[in-house]
C-alpha positions in Angstrom: 18.1 -20.0 60.2 16.9 -20.0 56.4 19.4 -18.6 53.5 17.8 -15.9 51.5 18.0 -16.7 47.5 19.3 -14.6 45.3 17.1 -11.4 44.4 16.0 -11.4 48.1 16.2 -8.5 49.9 17.7 -8.5 53.2 16.2 -7.7 56.8 17.5 -4.0 58.2 19.6 -6.0 60.8 22.0 -7.4 57.8 21.9 -4.7 55.4 25.1 -3.4 56.7 26.9 -6.2 54.7 27.5 -8.8 57.3 27.3 -12.4 56.4 25.2 -15.0 58.3 26.6 -17.8 60.2 28.6 -19.9 58.6 28.0 -18.3 55.0 29.8 -15.2 52.9 28.0 -12.1 51.4 28.4 -11.6 47.8 27.0 -8.8 46.2 27.4 -5.3 45.6 29.6 -3.8 48.3 27.9 -2.9 51.5 26.5 0.5 51.5 25.8 0.9 47.7 22.1 0.4 46.4 20.9 -1.4 43.8 18.1 0.3 41.4 16.3 -3.2 40.5 15.3 -3.4 43.9 14.1 -0.1 44.8 17.2 1.0 46.6 17.2 -1.6 49.2 20.9 -3.5 49.8 20.5 -7.0 48.1 22.6 -9.7 49.9 23.1 -13.2 48.4 24.6 -15.5 51.0 26.3 -18.4 49.4 26.9 -21.4 51.7 30.6 -22.3 51.7 31.7 -25.2 49.8 32.0 -28.6 51.9 35.5 -29.6 52.7 36.7 -32.5 51.1 37.3 -35.4 53.4 38.8 -38.6 53.2 36.2 -41.6 53.0 36.0 -43.4 56.1 37.7 -46.8 56.6 34.9 -49.0 57.9 37.0 -52.2 59.4 35.4 -55.6 59.7 34.8 -56.6 63.5 37.8 -58.7 64.4 38.1 -60.8 67.5 39.2 -59.4 70.8 41.1 -62.8 71.4 41.4 -66.0 69.7 38.7 -68.4 69.4 38.4 -70.9 72.4 39.5 -74.6 71.3 36.7 -77.2 72.2 39.8 -79.6 72.8 41.3 -77.4 75.3 38.3 -76.3 77.2 37.7 -80.4 77.4 41.7 -81.0 78.5 41.4 -78.1 81.3 38.1 -80.0 82.2 39.0 -83.2 82.8 42.6 -82.0 84.3 41.7 -79.1 86.4 37.4 -79.4 86.6 37.3 -78.7 90.1 39.0 -75.9 89.9 36.9 -74.2 87.1 40.1 -73.5 84.9 37.9 -74.4 81.8 35.3 -71.8 83.2 38.2 -69.0 83.6 39.6 -70.2 80.0 35.8 -69.5 78.4 35.8 -66.0 80.2 33.3 -67.4 82.9 36.1 -65.9 85.8 33.3 -66.1 88.6 31.8 -69.0 88.0 35.4 -70.4 87.8 36.4 -69.1 91.1 32.6 -70.1 92.2 33.7 -74.0 91.3 37.0 -73.7 93.5 35.0 -72.4 96.6 32.4 -74.8 96.3 34.0 -77.9 94.8 32.4 -77.6 91.8 29.2 -76.8 93.3 29.4 -80.1 94.8 30.0 -82.0 91.7 27.0 -80.7 90.2 28.5 -78.1 88.0 31.2 -80.8 86.8 28.1 -83.5 85.4 26.5 -80.2 83.8 29.7 -78.9 82.1 30.6 -82.4 80.6 27.7 -82.4 78.6 27.1 -78.7 77.6 30.9 -77.8 76.8 30.6 -77.9 73.3 27.8 -75.4 73.3 29.4 -73.1 75.7 32.7 -72.9 73.4 29.9 -72.3 70.4 28.5 -69.6 72.5 31.8 -67.7 73.7 33.4 -68.1 69.8 30.4 -66.2 68.4 30.4 -63.6 71.3 34.0 -62.7 70.2 33.5 -62.6 66.7 30.6 -60.3 67.0 32.5 -58.2 69.4 30.2 -58.9 72.5 33.4 -60.2 74.4 
């Protein structure tokens, strides 16, 4: 809905002095005539001032948990590797449970994790900082 400007003639449906949606009528009292517009009632709509609001505080993304340690991941790998505890520590719960039931994918998973654990820890830490985990 467009708001009429000052001096504009109001349509017949608003001639009774009822303000439009969200606005308030300011002008001559309803039922009075203004001789400058040829006898028609002039209603000027003024938008109410915006309510003052407090500035929004935007917090920096915080990690959901403490960052994963490569030393802890390798310690879990060497002592409990066949149980998949290092994968559970990194948040890969399903992979960790699958290690238990398949003896670490028939030891192939252990060989893969031996060399890729640093990259897995970096990926998990980055995802935690970005709020993806």
